[in-house]
N, C-alpha and C positions, 0 to 999 in steps of 0.2 A: 199768266196764272189764272186763267179762266176756270179751270176745274178745281173743285174742292178736294183737298187732300189733308190728311192728318199731318201735324207738324213732325211727328216721328218718321213718317214715310218720306217726307220732304228732306229731313236731315239725312236719313239713310241713303236716299237717292243721290243727293248732292255729294255726300262723302264718297260713294262708289264712283260717281262720275269723275271725281278728282283723284281716283285711284288711291284712296287712303283707307287704312284699317281703322277700326274704332280706337285702337291704341294710339295710332299716329294722330288722329284728330284730338284725342284726349290730351296728349302731350302738348299739342299745338296751343290749346286753350287753357292748359293747366287745371284739368279736372281728371277724375278717375275714369278708367275704361268703363266701369259699371255705371257711371253717370251718363255716358254716351249711350250705352245699351238701354238704360232706363228711358232716356228721352226718345230713342228710336222706337221703343215699344209702347210709347204713349203712357209711360208710368209716371211722368212728371214733366214739368215745363222748366226750362232753364231760368234762373233768376236774371234780373236785368243786366248785371255785369257779364254773366256767362253768355247771355243772349247776344250781347254786343260782340264779344270775342268770337262766339260761334259764327255769327253772320260774316265777320271779317274772314274767318278761316275757310268758310265754304263759298266765299265770294258772292254774297247777296246782301242787299241792304236790310237794315233792321226793320224798315217799313214793310218790306216784302214778308219778313217773318211775322210781323204783327198782323198783316193781312191774312195770313194763313191761320194764325191763332184765332182771329176774329171771325173767320169764315166757317169754322167748324160748327156743325149742326148739333146743338146740345139738347134738342127736344126729347131724344130717347135716353138721355143720361139722367140718372137719379143723382142730382147734385147734393142731396143730403147725405150721401154715402161716400166715404173715402175722399173727402176734401183735405188735402195735406196742408201742412204748415207752409210749404212752398207756394201753393196756390193762393192761400190767404195772404201771404206776404206780397205776392205779385199783384193781387187785386188792390191791396192797401197802397202799394207803390204807385198805382194809377189814381189814387184818391178815393177809392171806394171804401165805404164803411162796412166792415164785415161784422155781422152779428152772429156770434157763436151760439150753439145750442145752450139754452138756459138764460142767455143774456137778454132775450126779448122779454122775458117775464120780469127781469130786474128793471128794465126800462119803463115798464108800465106802472110800477109801484111808485 
């Protein structure tokens, strides 16, 4: 896993390598086909439980998936735009304190 790739591309490549459709993968891990499509187009990141089931279904370790997530270069991404509740929940599940817009002013008072 020396090359950096998006998590979505990795999921799609592994799924295709295993000759599965998005629908088959979705059924295997008990999510909707649209969830798979969203992950594969980098529209979101699976939550912790789905990440575990996904890694089992595509035969990779959860650690490998986390390495991909952590290797993504975010310097060109405006993190103030479009941070979903899923991403916030994921960060908080790792122990990060997420300060939502407007909360930073409350904390200073």
